[in-house]
C-alpha angles and dihedrals in degrees: 000000000000094000089050090058090045091054091050090050090050090051090048091051089050091053092046091051092047090052093044093054097041125101106262096049094036092054089065088072096048097097134122098258136111134221114205088338097310124108111262100234097059092040092053090047091053094046093048090048093049091047091052089051093049094050089047088056093049093048093046091051091052092050092050092054 
């Protein structure tokens, strides 16, 4: 039962990543602004990517237990 829930969470994470890196939501970050001296768009891409990897690691660890 626990692996089934883990699979559902992985699919939900995949769907969230697909939505986050798709045009309508990605266009929200395409503005002329900076974050700590970096353009907002690449910084947002990196942060979203890092969060997806972190959540993937947490989900994978819970599935392995």
